[in-house]
N, C-alpha and C positions, 0 to 999 in steps of 0.2 A: 149859485156862485161857483167858478171854478176853481181847484187845488194846483199849486206848484208844487214839484216833486225834486229833492234833492238827495243823491246817494252817494257814499265816499268809499273807497276799496283800497287796500292796499296791495301792491302788486309785487310779489317775491314769486321764486320758484314753486313753493308749495301750491299758492292762492291760483296759478296758473298752470298747473300741471306741466310745467318746463323742466327738461333735463338740466339747463345750467342756467346761472343769472343773465349771462348775454343772450338768451333766447327769449327773454322775457318781454323785452319792448317790440322784437319782430311779431311774436306771436299776438302780442295785443293789438298792435297797429296793422297787422294782416286782418283783423276782423272790422277795425275802425275805418281802414281805406279800401275795403272790399277787395281784398286781393287775394290770387291763388284761386279764384273759383268756388270749387266743390271742396277743395282742402279747407278752406277757412270758414266753413259753416254755411252756407248759403243754401237752404233746406226751406222745405214747404212745413215743417213743425216748430222752426224759430220765426215765422211770420215775414220773412223778408222778400220783399218784390223786386226782384231782381231788374224789371224794366224801370225801376222809378229811382235804381240806383245812382243814374246819371245827376239827378237834381240834388244827390248830398253837396253840402258846403263844406270847404275846408278854410276856417277862420285862422288859424295858427298853425306853424310849423310846415314840413315836409309834405309832399303829397305821395310818399311812397314810404314805404317802411324802413327801408335802408336810410333814406334821408333823416328821418327822425331818429334809427338808431344811432347814427353817425352823430347827431345835435348831442345826444345823451353822453356818450363816450368822450364828446370834447368837454362836455361840463364836470365829468368824473374825475378828469386829469388833476392830479394832487389831493384829490378828496380823500380825506382820512377815515376808514371805515374798520371799525373796531374787528370784525370778524364776520365772514360771508357764510351764512346758515341757510338752510332750506325756508325759515321763516323771516330772514331779513328784507324788509320793504326797501326796496331799491327805488320805486316810484308809487305815485299816487295818482288814482283814477277816480275824478270826479264826475258823475251824469246829473245833468239839468233835465226835467222832461217837463212837457207840456200836455194836458188833454188836447185830444185831436180835435173835438167840437170848440175849442178857444180861439177867437177871432184876433189873433196877436201877431204881428209881425215876429216870424221866428228869428229870422236874421238879427233885428234889433234887440230882441229879449233875451236871447244867446249871446250875442256880444256884449250885451251888459252883464251877463252872468259870469262870462270869463274876465271881465274887467274886476268885477266882486271879487272873484277868487284869487286874482293876481295881488290885491292888497290885502284880504285879508289870510292869507297863506304866506306872503312875502317870500315865496319860493319862485324860482325858474318854471315857466310853462314852455313845454316843447311842442304841444299839438293840441288841437280842438277842432274836432269835426263833428257837423251837423248832419244826421240821418232824418231823411226824410223818406226813407222806404220801407217803413214799419207800421205797426198800427199808430203809435201816437211819436208826433217829433220829440226829438231828443237829443242831446248835445254830450260827447265825451271829449273831457279836459285831462290830459295828461301832467302832472307834475313831477319835478325833480326835487325831492326835498334835501335840499344842501343850507346848511345854517353855520354860516362862520367856518366855512371850510371842513364841515364834518356832515356825513350822512346821517341825518337823524328822522326816519320814518315814523317811527312810532312817536316820536314827541310832536312831529306837526299834525298827525292825525287827532293825536291826545287821547283823552278817555270819554268817560260818557257825558261830564260834564261840560266838557269842550264841544262834544257833538251837538248838545243842547243850545248852547251860546252861537254854534255855527246856523243852526237852523234858525234860530231866532234873528240874528244879524242878516242873514239872506233874505229872509221874509221882509225884515225892514226896510232893508235897501234895494231889492229888485222887485221881489213877489208884491209887494203891497203898492208901488209905484205903477204896476200893470193892472191893480185891481184882483189881483188873485188872492185866495185864502190859504192859510196854512193847513195843511193836512192835519187832522184829529189822529192821535196815535192808537192804533188797533189794540183792542182790549184782549188781553190773553184770560183763556177760562181754563180751570184745571178738568182734571178728567171727570171729578164727580157732577159737576156743573153741567158738563158735556152729555153724560148719562141721563141725567135730569131730563134736559132738553130733549134727548131721543126719544124717552118715553113719553114725554107730553106729546111730541109730534106725532108719534106713533098712535096714540089714543084719538088725536084728533082727525089723522088720515085715513086709519083703517076702515072707518063705517062708509068712506064715502070714494075712495079710491078704486077700490075694486081689484088692488095688486096683490100678489101672494105675501105672506109676512117674509121672506128672505130677500124678495126685489124690494119692498116698501123700506125694508134696514138698510139695504144697500143705498137707496137714494138719499135717505135722512141722513147717514154717517159721511155721505158725500158733501154735505153744506155744514159740516161741522168746523170747517174753518173760520165760519162766521155763523156760530149759531142765534148770535142776537138779530140779524137780519131775516134768518127762517120763523125766530119767535114772532115778530113783526108782522109777516106776511100771512101768518096763521091767526093772528091776534092774540097771541098768548104772552103773558108776562113770563119774563125771565126769572127762572129760580136765585134767590138770594143767596149766598153763600154764608156758611156759617162764621161769626166772628171769631177773629183769631184770638187765642187765649194766649197773654203775656206770662212770662216766667214770676211776676209779683203778684198775678192773678190767680195761679196755680200754687203758690207757697202760702196764699192767705185764704185760701178757700176752707170754709168750716170744715171741720172734722165729722165724722160720722159717731153718732151717741155710741155710747160704750155699751157692749153686749152683754146681757147679766148672765151670771155663771150659775150652771145646774149644780146641785148640792142634793147629795145622798140623803143626808142629816136633816132636809127640812121635811116638815110634816105634810102628807097628803089632806088635802082637803075635803076631798071625796071619801075618805076613809075614816073608820072609828079608831080609838086607841087601841083595839085587839088585833086591826089589822084585817076586820072581816067585813064585808060590803053591809051596810045597813039599810039598804034598798033606795037610799036617796042619792042621786046624782049617776055619775059614772063609776064603774066598780075600779078597785087598783089592780096594775098589772104588775107584775112581778119585775123589779128590776127597774123601773121607772125613776127618772130623776127630776124634780120640779125645779123651777127656779126660786132663788133667795137673793131679795135685795141687800141682805145683812152681810152675808159671805162673800168674801173675794178670793180668786185664786193666790193670791200672795198677799200675805199679812204682813204689815208693818210695823214692827214693834221698836223701842228704845233700846239703842244699842249701849252695852255696859262696856266704860273704858277698861283697859288692862293697865294697871299701875305696876312699873318694874323698879323696884330700889335698887339703884347700882349697888348702895352699901353694903346689901346682904349677898352679894355675889361672891364666892370664892375666889380666891386668886389662883386658882388652878387653870390649867391650860385648856380642859375639856369644859369647863363652865365660863369661859370668856364670851363676854356678850358678841352681838352682831356687829358688823361694821358700821350700821345705820344708826346705832345708838352712840349718843354724845357721851363718851367717859372722859372725866378731867383728871389729871395726872396730878399729884400736890407738886406743890413748888419745890420744895426742899429735894425731891428725889430728880427734879430737872436741873438743881444747881450742882448737884454731885457728878452730872454727866463729863465726861471729860470734852475738852476742846474739839477735837478731832477725832473721829472713828476710822481707824485704818481698815482699809479694803482688804477682804481676807482671798481676794481673788485678783488675778491680772488678766487684762483684757490683750488677746494675741490676735491678731487677723492673718486668715488663710494665706494671704501672700506673704507673710513673714515665715511660715511654716516649710520646712524643705521638703523637695517633692519626694524623696525617700522615705518620710516617714508617713505616707500614705498607706493604709491599709485597704486592698480590693475587695477583700473578703468582708470584712467588717464593715466597711464604706465610710470609714473615720479617720482621721490623723491619731496616729500612736507615737508619742515622743519615746525616743531611744534612749536608754539609760545611758548615763557619759561611762566610758569606759576609765577605769582607775589603775594606775601602774602598781606592781608588787611593791615597790619602795614606800610608796604611800599607804599601803596597806598594812605592812609591818608596822611603819610609824604609828598609824591609828591605834593597833592592836596592843603597842608597848605603852602608849599614853593611855588606855582602858584601864591596863594592868595596874600602872602606877597609880591612876585614881582610885583605884581597889584597895591598895594598901595604905592609903593615906587615910581611910576611914576607919579602919582597923587599928 
């Protein structure tokens, strides 16, 4: 049974190697409409038969890249774009492909595919071109992802879950109606599995191929894109990958048994009490340490709690308990405390201090002493003298 193929690609300046966003559509349509001869890439290495290009069919849109670009510009008028970046998706390209040996009417099949794309994506289609000048017949469809007056390329393409839903819906709506099967996803093998396949294939082919080791290895590595097919041709089984270990399995893995500790105090079973060889067994070697099941590297004992009586602590400053010890103050001492304790300092902000009080050498503010007049000095000295005489 033949399989159908569907591929989706976001078109931006980055994915199309265009200099500007306006050059994306002309560059893509230059290839789809086979314009500009050698400039658009008609070469032998891309499997395009120029003699059959006249058989290509235009299902939707203009027949030149300029007409398609003009249609896109007309749709983009008044459309809100958050910001044009190199990865901004301005258009989406769908490619529907059929096997070359499939006996299906190409025009009917690709017309049904374009009609499905219009319903599934619900965005304007500006071009649909069928290519019959390459190895397999296929169709290029260009969509403009405009939703409610906004450009939403990433939203229309969607994530991996939407891609799977797209393939399933296309198979049930179009592919299954024409008797085509859905392609099976290609398995991806890691480097370890591929290396095991190379070794197995090398052992199987080396005795019978007659090639040198380097040449044989070159041919085997060239087949590693699909190692399963090579193993089937050689009649070998695919290596099974190791099961993945989960975090729960790692944390619940049984621990290794505890190692026994060597101890110098353990008696040597191969020696007598005097330390001399008795002729039985192995001789004792000086400095050897034997295993002991009884002794451990760390002995666990019973901790003796330290009790501190607060009543016995003297009320001296150097004998005050630490802050972590709860000390209760008698209630009668709390009752004798004043209601309010006045502060012995005054808060002053630096902005309130005059600039002339800043000392550059010391790096701090120094308050200048207030000047006292001579009259106040004389008055203060007289008052002091009178107070002295009153005492006596």
